[in-house]
N, C-alpha and C positions, 0 to 999 in steps of 0.2 A: 673687102673684108675677107680674111683668111680663116677658113674653118678647119679645126683640127679635132680629130677623135683620139682621145688619149686613154690608154689603159690605166686602171687604178691598181696600185699595189696595196692590197688589203691585208690587214692583220699583221703588218710589219711590227716586230717586237724589238724595242731598244732596251738592252740590258746595260745598266750603268753601275760602275763600281761605287760602293758606298764609302763614305767617310763621316767622321763623327763631329767635326768642328762646325760651328755655326758663325754667321756674320751678323753683327749688329751695328747700328749707327754709331756706337761709341767704340767699336773694335773692328774697323773695316778692313784690317789687314789679314785676318784669319781666313782660312779656306772655307767657302760655303759648303754646307751639307749637300750631298748629291742624293737625289731621290732613287728609288729602287727601280722597278720595271715599269716602263711606259710603252703603251701601244700607240701606233699612229698609222694613218692612211695617207698616201699621196693622192691629192685631188687633181692638181694640174702638174705637168712637168714641161720642161723645155721653155720656161719663161725667160724673158730677156731683161735682166737686171730689174726685177720688180722692186717697187718701193712702198706701196700703200695698198692695204686690203680694205675693201668695203663689201657689204653684203646687203641685198634687199630681197627679203623672203628667201628663196633658194638660189638666187643668182648672185654670183661673185663679180665684183669689179676690181681690177688690179691695175694700178698705174705702172708703166714701164718707163725707165728713165730716158730712153731715146725718143719718147713722145707718142706712145701708143697706150691704149687702154684695153686690157683683156676682159672679156665678158663671157661668163659661162656657168653651167651647172656641173655637177660632179662628173669628171672624166671627159668633158667636152667643152671647148671654148672657141671663141672667135677673137681676132685682134683687129682693132679699129683705130684709124688715124683721127686726129683732131683738125678741124678747120679753124685756124686762128689768125688774127691780124698780125701777131708777132710769133714767128715760128719758135718752137722749142729748141734750145741750144743745150746739148748734153756734153758739157766740158767738165772734166774732173768730177766733182761731186754734184754738179748742177744737172738740170734736166727737168723732166716732168716728175714732180715729187708728190706732195700730199694731195689727198682728195677727201672730200666729205659730201655725202648725199644730202640733199635738201630734206628736211623733216617731212615734206609732202611729195617726196620723189616719185612714189607710185602713180601720182596724178600729173605732176608737172615735169617729170624726167629731168630735173635740174640738179646739177652738182657743182661743187666749187673746187677748183684746183689751184695749185701753186706751181709755177714753173719759171725756169731761167730763160732769158732771152738776151739778145745783143742789140745795142743801140749806139751808134756813133763810136764803135770800137770798144765799148765798155759792156760788161756783163751786169745785168739787173735781174731781179725777180719780180713777179707780179701775181696777184690773186684775181682770178676771173670766174665768172659763172659760165657754165657750158650746158648745153641741152642735148640729150640723146634724141636723134631723129633718124629712125629707121636704121641705116647702116653707117651712121657717122655721128660725131659729136661736133656741135657748132657753138662757137663763142657767142655769148649773149651780151655780156657787159663786163667792164673792168671795175673791180671793187677797189683795188689799190695797186699802183705800179711804182716804179722807181725805188723798189727795195734794193739796196746795194747787194750786188752779187760778186762772186769770184769762183775760181776753180775749187775752192774749199770753203767750208763754213757757211753754207747757204740756209741752214735750218730746213724749213719746208713742211713741217707737220701742221695739219689742220684738224680742228675739233669743234663741233657745235656743242655748246654747253647746255645745261639744263635751263638756263635763262634764255635760250634761243639765239644767243650771240655766237659769232665766229671768233675762235681763238687760233692764232697762227704763230709759229715760231720762226724767227729770223736770226740767222747767225751773224757773227761779227764781220763776215766777209774778209777775214785775214787782216783786219785793222782793229786790234784789240781796244784801243782807246775810244773808238766810236761806241762801244757798248755802254759807256758812261755818259754819252752826250744825248740829251733829250732832243737835240736838233737833228739827230740821225735815227733812222729806222733799224740800223744794224744792232745786233746783240740784244734783241728785245723779244718779248711776247706781246703780240698785238691783239687788240680786241675791237670788233666792229659789228655793226648790224649787217643783216644779209643783203641789204641794198648798197653796202659799201660805205655808209656813213660811220664816223667814229661813235663808239658806244659812250653813253653818258658815264661820268665818274672815272674815266681813265686818268692816269698820271698826267698825260699830256696828249691831246689829240688821239692818235691810234695806240699809244703806248700804254700797255697794262702793267708790265713789269720790265725791268732793265738790268744791265750788268750781267748778261748771259754771253757765253762763248759760242756754243753751237748746240742749242737745244734741239733734240731729235725726236722726242716723243711726248704726247699729251694724253691725259686721261682724267676724267672726272670720277671721283668716288663720292657719291651723293653730291654735296655742294663744294667739295674740296678738289682743286685742280692740282695734279701732279705733273711734273715734267722731268724727262731724262735729259742729261746734258753731257757732252764730251769735255773732259778737262784737258789740261796741258801736261804731258808726261805723267799720266795717271790722274788721280783725283777726279775721276768721272763722278757725276752727281745724280741724285734724284732729289728734287725739291718740291715742297708744298708751296704753290704759287699764290702770292697775294700781291697787292699793288706796292711793291717794295723794290729795293736795289739789292741784287744778288751778288754784287761784289766784283765780278770780273772786269778788268784784270787787277784790281787792287788787292783782292784776297783770293785764295783758292784753298781747296781742301778744308781742313778743320780750323784754318785761321779765323780770327775774329777781329772786327773793327767796328767802332761805333757807327750805327746807321746802316750797316751792311748785314745781309743774311748769310749765316753759315749753313751749309747744306744739311737737310734732314738726314741724308745718307750719302756717304762718299766711299769710294773703293780703295783708297790708299794709293800707294806708289805705282802699282801695276795697272795699266789701262785695260779696260774691257770694251770700251766704246758702246755704251747702251743706246739702243735706238727705239723702235716702236714699242708701245706698252699698252696693256689692257688690264682690266680688273675683273676678278671673279672670286666670289666667296671670301672676301677679306684679304685677298692677296693681289699684288701687282705682278703681272707676268711681263717680262721685258726681254727682247732679243738683244744679243750682243754681237758686235762685228769682230773686233780684235779678240774678244773672249770666246768667240765661236760657240755660243751656247744659248739656250733658253733658260732663264732663271726666274724665280719668284721671290718676292719679299713680302712679308706680312706687314700690313699697315699698322698693326698695334704693337708688335714686338720688334719689327725690323729684322726678323730672322730670315736669312737667305738660303734658298736651295737651288741647286742646278737640276733642271728638269730634263734637258736634252743636251748632249755633248758630241754627237756624231754626225751633225748635218752641216758643219762649217759655219759660215757667217749668216746670222739671222737678222733681217732688216725690220720686219713689222710683225706685230701680234694683234689678233682681233678675236673677240668673242661675240657670238650671237645670243648669248644668255644661256646656252646649253653646253656648247663645246668651244674649245680654243683652236685657233688656226694661226699658222705663221708662214712667212715666206723666207726662203734663203736668199742670199746675195753673193753667191760664189762666182757669178759671171761679171762682176763689176770691175775686174782688173786687179783686185787685191786678194782674191780667193783662189782656191784650187777646185775647179769645177769638175763634176762627173758628167757622164753621158746624158743624164736626166736633168741636170741643173739648168736653170733654177726651178725650185718646186714650191707648190703650195701644199701644206701638210695640215691634216686634222689630227689634233692630239686627243687621245682617249685616256684621261687620268685613271 
């Protein structure tokens, strides 16, 4: 375990230029309004391609795509390896991705993670339970494996719903037609019990919804599940998820077809690549990769604002009920990293 003491950059002020246009679900090609002055603090710096933020009391847990989990409190963290039966393979967009802490984590120290691995020359993804034991994380059991993987479109986000079930995004693994096949786990949002058994009432076995390209973020607002998704050549989406067919690759953007769901919100022709998402005070806050920004969208009006625009690629967003946090993703090979990147940032609205 590597211990690092990190300085905190307090009171950093981000001043953003304002603009007056707003974005709605019916007019997604306009420029989103930009917020005024935002203050933020750097909590951790020099992270290695972080992917998912979790927090238990005052302790943060952050997955890094190479296969490590960062643990720490403000300004100080340690980096821990995982003891797994199938090593993490970080190729392209794959690696150690989503993480969710068990509802009883403070007592059982159990978490659930999604990671890429290699078997017989092919890439796959799996969902496993791991347990924190002193200075290591040890695999406890496999919930679901043989989720098709690739160097792109692995999905990977995990969320425990208000119903106590585990929701997981799986990308199409670069085979678009599999998103429509109920015989494949590709291009789906999966739902299961915490012991790995399929949840009752799914469309089929583990499949909760299907017709997805590369869903990257999940969040519940009361009982409603929202998911962010990468489109093809623009047409990135945010969807309200039900047990339905979301259309990929048969439709995209604002296209309509009988039996297929048109997005609740889509960005138009220019991609922003939305990723992790959190909800606070009636707004969804989501990071964008290509868009290099943190944005918000009101769940009632669909009005969009840009909150942060000077941190580069933003991978995940998390709220502890009081404040918002996000991680950058400038060290993933597609961004321009600074000496401090990547960073965990606390936003002060």
